[in-house]
N, C-alpha and C positions, 0 to 999 in steps of 0.2 A: 447528761448529754455527752455522747462519745466525741472525742476530738481526734480526727483521723491522723493529724500530724503527730500529736503526742503518742498515739497508739503505734504508729510506724516506728518511732525512735525507741519506744520501750521494747518492741518486739524484735527489732533488727539493729545491728551495730552499724553505725555510719563508717564507711571504709576509711582506714587510717591513711592519711596523706598529709604531706606538708604543702603549703601554698606560698610559693616565692613572692607573689604580689603582696603578701601581708607582712613581709619582713620589715621591721622598723628601720633597719639600716638602709633600705631602699626608699620607703615612704618618707623618711626624714629628709632625704634629698629633694624629693618632689615638693614637700612642704616648704623647705628653705627657699627653693627657687621660686615658689609662689609668693614668697615674702613673709612667711610666718617663722618666727625665731623659735623653732621647736626644740625641746630638750634633747640632749644626747641619749640615744637608746641605752647606753651603758649605765646610766644612772636615772632611770625613769620608772614610772608606774604603768604597767601594761595590763589591760583586761581583754580577754577574748570571750565574747558572748556566743554560745553554741560551740564550746570547745571539744565536744565529743570525748574521745578517750585521751585527749591531750597530745596527740601526735604532732600537731602543728605548734603547740605552745612550749612543750618540754625542751626542744633543742634551743629555743631562744633563751629560756631560763638557764640552761647550761652554759650558753655563750656569755651571758651577762650576769655574773653572780651578784653584782651590786645593785641590780634592778629588782623590782618587786612585780611578780606575775600572779594574776588571778584568772582562773577559768571557771565559767559557769555553764551548766547544761541541765536540762530537766530529765535526762536519761540516767536513772540510777545505776544501771550496769556500766555505762560509759564513765561516770564519775568514779565509781569504785575502781575501774581499771586504771584511770588516770592517776589516782592517788597511789595505787600500788606501784605504778611505773616511777613516780616521783620518789617514793621511798627506796625503790631498787637503785635508782641513780643517785641517791643521797642528796637530792636537791632540797635545800631549806628555804629558798627564796620564792617558792611557788605554792599556791593553794588551789584546790578544786572544790567548788561548792555546788551541791545539787539544788538547783533553784530554777523556777520559771522567771523569765525576764520581768514580767509584770508584778512579781512580788519580791524581787531581789532588792535588798537595801544594804548597801555597803557601809552605811554610817554617814553622819552629817558632815564629817570633815574629810571625806575621801573623794578625791578627784583623780582622773587618769590622764596621763600624757599621751597614751596610745590606746585606742579602743579598736579592736579587730572584730568585725562582724561579717565573716565570709559565709555566703550561702544561707542568708536568713531573709532578707528584705522581700524577695519575690516568692518565698515559700511559706509564708505565715499569713494568718487572717489579718484583716484591716486593722483591728484593734491592737494586735501585737506589733504590726508595722509602725503604727503611730507611737506606741510605747517605746519602741526602739529609738526612734528619732528624739522623742522627749527625753529619754534617758541620756542619750549622747549630748544633747544641748545642756542638760543640767549637770552632767558628771564629767565633762571634759575640763581639764585645766585651761587656763587662759591661753597657754601655748600648745594645747593638745590637739590631736587629730583623730578623727574617726574614719576608718576604712569600711565602706559599705559596698558589697558586691550585689549584682542583680542582673536579671535577664532583660534584654532591651528589644524594643520594636523600632523599625519594622523587621529587623533581622530574624526575630524569633517567630514570626508569623507562620512560616512554612513548617517549622518544627512543631508548633502547636497543632497544626492540622495533621501532621504525621503521628503525633501522640494520640490524637482523637481517633484516627483511622486504626492505629495499632490496637487500641483498646476495643474497638468494635470487632476487629478481626479475631482477637483473642477470645471473644464471647460467642462467636458464630461457628457452629459445627460445619466442617467442610469435608468433601469427599477425599481430598488429598491432604498431605501433611505440610502445613505452612509454619508449624512451630507454635509454641504456647507462651514462651517468655518474650518480653519486649525485644531482647537482642535477636532472638530467632526470627521473629516476624519482620524486624527491620532488615535483616539479611535477605529474607524472602522478597521484600519490596525492592531492595537494591538489585537483586537478580532480575526481577521483572522490568525494572526501569531501563537497564542498559545504559548506553551512552551515545545514542544515535543523533541527538539534537542538542543544541546549547542548553535547553531546559533540562533534559534528562541527565546531561553531564553534571549540571549544577545539583539536581535532585540526588543523584547517586553520591556525589561528594558529601552532601549533607547527611545522607543516610549512613555512609561509612563513618563520618565523624560521630554520629549518635551511637551506633552499635559498637563502635570501637571503645566506648567507655565501659562496656560490660554491664551485665544485669545489676551488679551491686550498686554502681554509681547511678545507673538509669533510674533505679527505684527511688533514690533520694533527690534526683535532680529533674530530669525531663518528665518522669512519671510520678513525681511527688503528688500527694493528694491535693496540694495547693501549689500552683505555679502561675504567678501573675506577672508576666513581663510588662514593662512600661516604656514609654518614650523617655528620652533623656530630658526633654522639656518638662514632662510631668514629674519626673524625679526631682528636678531642680525646684520646681514650684512647691512640691511637698516639703522638701528639706528647708527651703527658705521660710515657709510658713511656720516651721517648727524651730526656728532659731539657729539654723546652721548655714554655713557659707561654703560654697564649692571652691576648692583650691586647684583641682586638676585630677588626672588619673594617678593611681598609686605608682605606676611606672611611667617615666617620662615619655618613652616611645609610644605609649598608647594614646597620648594627646593627639597625635597625628599618625595613625597607623600606616604601616608599610604598604597596605593594600591600596592606598591612595596613589594615583598617578603622579609621577615626578613633578609635573607642571601644576598640580592641584593647589599647592601652597600659594603660588602666585595668583592663580585665578580666584581663590577664596579670600584674598586680602580685603575686599570690601566688607567682609563679615568679621574682621579682626576685632572690632570694638564691641561685638555682641557674642560673648563666649557661648552662652546657651544655644543660640541659633546656629552658630558655627559648628558646635559639636553635634547638634541634631542633624545638620546637613551632612557632616562626615559620616554619621551612623547610616544615613540613607545611601550615601555613595559607596560605602564599604560593606553594607549588609551586616553590620556588627550585631552580634547576638548577646554579648556579655560585657559588662563594665565592672571595674573595681575602682570606685571613686573615693577621693580623699576630701574630707570636710573638716571645718573648724567651727568654733562658736561664732555667731554673727557679730559679736562685740570684740573678737580677737584682734589684736593690732597686726594688720597685714600691710607690709610695705613692699610693693611689687617692682621696685626699680632694679635694673641689672647691676650686679655687684661683682667686680672682678675678684676681689679678695675672697668672697664667699665661694665662688666656683672653684677656685684653686685650693681650697681647704679639703675638698673631697678626695676620695681614693678612686682609682680608675683601673679598668682592664678592658681588653678587646676580646669578645667571644669569638672573633672571626680570625681565620688564618690570614697572615699578611705576606705578600710576595713582593720582592723587589723587581721593578721593571725599569726600562730605560727612562730616565728623567723623573722617577718617583716610585710610588708603591701602589699596589692594588689590594683590596680586601676581597676574599673569596668566600662564597657560600659554602656551607657544610656539605651539601650535595654536589658541589662543583659549580663553576660559573662565577663570573665577576659580579661583585656586589657594588663596589665603588672603587674609584681610583683617585689618587692625589699626586699632583705634580708640583704644586706650590711648595717650596723648600721647607717652610715651617710645618705644614701639615704632613708632608712626607716624612720628615724627621720624627714627628710626634708618633705616628703609627708604627714606624720602624722601631722606635724606642720601646714601645709597648711589648714587643716580642721578647725583650730582655726579662720581663717579669711574669709573663703568662705561665700558668693559669692563675697566679696570685693577683690580688688587687692591691695596688700600692699607692701611696700619696702622690699627687701630681708633681710635687717638687722633686721626687725621685725620678720621675719620667723626664723632667727637664734636665736633670744631670745626665741621663743616658742619651738625651738628644744631641749632646755635644759631639758624639761619635758619628752623627749623621748630617751635621751642618758644616758648610764650608766656612761660615763666619761664626764667631762665638754668639751664644744666646744673649741678646741685649734686653734686659728687663724693662727698660724705659720704652723700647720700641716694640718688643715682641709679646709682652705679658698680656695686654688686652686682646690682641688678635688670637693668642692661644686660648684665652678663656672663652672667647666667642666660638672658636673651633670646637672646644670641649663641649660646650653647651649645645651647639648645633648637632654635633655627632651623637650626643646622648639622646637628643630628641628624635634622631633618625634611626636609633637602635644600632648604631655602628660601634658604640662603646657602652659600657655599663658603669654608672657612678654609684658609689656607696658612701655612707656617712663616715666609715672607718675602713682601715685596711683589712684584708684577709690574707694571712700568711700561713703557709704550711710547706712541709718537705714533700716534693713530688716524687721522691724515690721511696720504694717500699722499705719499711723498717726491718731490722734483722729478725725481730719477733713481732709480727703484725698484731696490733691490738686495736679493735674497733671502738673500744670504750663501752661503758655500761648501757647507754641508750641504744646504740646501734646493735649491740649484741642482743639486747632484749627484743628489738624489732626483728632481727634475724630469726630468733627462736619462735616468734609469733608468725613468721612469714610475711612481715610487713616491710614497706620500703625503708631503706636506710636514708638518712637525711644528711646531705653534705654541708660544708660551711656556707654555701650560698643558699641554703634552705631549699635546695632542689631534691626531690625524691629520686632514689635509685632503686628500681624494682629488681628483686631477686627472682628472676623469671623461671627458674627450675629448681628442683629439689637439691641437686648437687651443689649449686651455689649457696643455697640456704645452709646446708650442712657444713660447707667449708667456712662460711661466714661465722657460724656459731663457734667454730674451732679457733677463730682469730681472737683469742682472749689474752694474748701476750705470753702464754705459757709454752708456745711451740715456735721453734725456729722456722725460717722460711723453707729450708730443705725438708723438714718434717711435714709441713703443710703440703709441699709439692708431692711428696711420696703418698700422702693421704689422698690427694687429688688423683694421682695415677691409679690407685686401687679402685677409686670410685668411678672414674671415667677416663680410660687410657688415652682417648683422643682429645680430651679437653685441654686447651692451652691455658693452664693455670697461671703461668708467669705473665702472660699478656693481660689476663683479668686482674691480677694483683697490681700490675703497673697502672691499669685503668683506675682501680680504686684509689691508689696513691695520688694519681693525677687529679682526682676529684676531691682530694683532701679528706678521705674517709678515715685516715689514721691521725688526723689533727686532733688535739685535745683542747 
């Protein structure tokens, strides 16, 4: 009997992409704050189920040479490519196994500290979905976490209807051209919808979000042969029956999304002691379509009390621009406009001090040292430490700062002879996204950037690369692009 999901992955390559929400340096923070004493990612055992060509897992293995990484996938071509990439990068701490989840046996003594399952739960048959949860419950270490992503209801309801309509339109002969691919038909629907009413504005926004993925991603996600979104309550019930416990979302800010109104947190306080019902309510209020949830074994020791020392052990950065104003500072959105402002001296000094280290992520104790230049009185550990820890935690949950389990350091100035390193060079040759130290993908959106990236192997000086860029595209601002790559840590080793 034909398996349409298996056939899809054998016939087509899943697009290469890194997924920042799966980064153990981020998920370890969420786990620790939920009360689980998770292992440090730098000395852990990591499994990715459905690893495709390894684009998500390989940069993690390069970052943590003392950890052990395993990727499994049932696509023979994908596993072959992943193994070749690992050999090219000379990574000896990673293995790729061609296997179906239902038959994968890592051995009796093998447990994992981090299991990554991005893009599986909603896209496989019921039996495989159950096998996934059973495997996580059986193969997690006592301190381990499983990251499971899935499409959610009610937010995905409209998308599901649009997928059904698009499939019908693709099969129906028409007198005019509305397109044949999902992307083309979704564009056609967006043009027809316009933005004349609140509903059509929302519909058009959803359509733009869908077709913006492109046909490659749409084939594997929205238009996958199986795509079964579920409510958060149904997901929690399923995972609980299978021996797993919900810790929170893999990224702290997703526990209470920014789409919520500012006053919502206070209004929703009556639900604070019922996490599943609170989260389902949030999904309804925000029309959330996707979750990336973190789970542990149901028998794992979880202690959920607030711990000042634990918070202050993390590393921190602010992804937002900080401006000084009379009496404090304000955080600015990337597109302009104020995001938040702080006039309380401790808070203002904290955000001002973060500008000293951006775009790196540094230990919080280093930020405290920099705060001295912005405080009228010396930092008093007995008085200020607990309020600072609460400020850090609240700001992380609001998405105003990013917390990581460990620092991220790199030189923000371009090197004399730019060298992207073996993995990024390989990605450039294949036309795939480069992955920065924050596990964020950087798309090379035209041929000249790809050609210049391939030339950044450390054998050419900056002036030689600039001359090459000028011959390829006289109007291209190569120096600005090079500074951009350096500021993203692309030359970090």
